C-alpha positions in Angstrom: 121.2 81.3 81.7 120.7 79.2 78.5 120.2 80.8 75.4 118.2 79.1 72.4 118.5 80.6 69.1 116.0 79.7 66.2 115.8 80.9 62.6 113.5 80.7 59.8 114.3 79.1 56.6 115.1 82.8 55.4 117.8 83.4 57.8 121.1 81.6 58.0 122.0 80.8 61.2 125.6 80.6 61.3 128.2 80.6 64.1 128.9 84.2 63.9 125.2 85.2 63.9 124.8 83.0 67.1 127.7 84.5 68.7 126.5 88.0 68.2 122.7 87.1 69.5 124.5 85.3 72.5 126.7 88.2 73.5 123.9 91.0 73.1 121.4 89.0 75.0 123.8 88.0 77.8 124.9 91.9 77.9 121.3 93.1 78.2 120.1 90.7 80.6 123.5 90.2 82.9 121.8 92.0 85.9 119.3 89.3 86.1 121.0 86.2 84.9 120.8 84.3 88.0 116.7 84.5 87.8 116.4 83.6 84.2 116.6 80.0 83.4 116.4 80.6 79.4 116.0 82.8 76.8 114.6 81.9 73.4 115.3 84.1 70.4 113.5 83.4 67.1 114.6 85.5 64.2 112.8 85.7 60.8 112.6 87.9 57.6 108.8 88.3 57.1 109.0 89.1 53.4 111.4 86.3 52.6 113.7 88.4 50.8 116.6 86.9 48.5 119.5 88.6 46.9 117.3 88.6 43.9 114.4 90.5 45.5 114.4 93.8 47.2 113.9 93.7 50.9 111.0 95.6 52.7 111.2 97.9 55.5 111.1 96.5 59.2 111.0 93.3 57.7 113.6 91.6 60.0 111.8 90.3 63.1 113.4 89.3 66.6 111.2 87.7 69.0 112.8 87.0 72.5 111.2 84.9 75.2 112.9 84.8 78.8 111.7 82.0 81.1 112.1 83.5 84.7 112.5 81.2 87.9 108.7 80.8 89.5 107.2 83.1 87.0 105.4 82.9 83.6 107.6 83.7 80.6 107.9 87.0 79.1 108.0 87.7 75.6 108.9 90.8 73.3 109.1 91.4 69.4 111.0 93.9 67.5 111.1 94.7 63.7 113.9 96.5 62.1 115.4 97.0 58.6 118.5 94.8 59.7 118.4 91.5 61.5 121.1 93.4 63.9 118.9 96.1 64.9 116.0 94.2 65.4 118.2 91.7 68.0 119.5 95.0 69.9 116.0 96.2 70.0 114.4 93.2 71.2 117.1 92.7 73.8 116.6 96.1 75.0 112.7 95.8 75.2 113.3 92.4 77.1 115.7 94.0 79.4 113.4 96.7 80.4 110.3 94.0 81.0 112.2 91.9 82.9 113.6 94.9 85.1 109.8 96.2 85.4 108.6 92.7 86.2 111.2 92.3 88.9 110.4 95.8 90.3 106.6 95.0 90.4 107.3 91.8 92.0 109.6 93.3 94.6 107.2 96.0 95.4 104.4 93.5 95.8 106.3 91.4 98.3 107.4 94.3 100.3 103.8 95.3 100.6 102.8 92.0 101.4 105.4 91.8 104.1 104.9 95.2 105.7 102.7 95.3 108.6 98.9 96.2 108.2 97.8 99.3 110.2 96.1 97.1 112.8 99.4 95.1 113.1 101.6 98.4 113.6 102.8 99.2 117.0 101.1 102.6 117.9 103.6 105.7 118.9 104.4 106.3 122.3 102.5 109.2 123.9 104.4 111.3 126.5 
């Protein structure tokens, strides 16, 4: 699973931030990592706050998109007061979405592979 991290011009994409994001994403998605080819993480500060300007509430955004094998990409977005909170919230949301998607795919495949009533062998009558 490759993790790609992108930041807007208001977020400094330093090595510590990249290590933090990588750790959170790998931890949240580890049960599904063999089925995920890439995760793209987009971090932003929506009000563009600087040290001179006061920040707003829930203005830190983290959008995560998981690319699954043989399936369309899944994306989530989380907003929070801090960048670390938005990263953790988005990772949790994405893990739940991937888990439910795999569950639905498994159920659909299981139902498709199950014999139809016409194909079932009738019970033996004594």
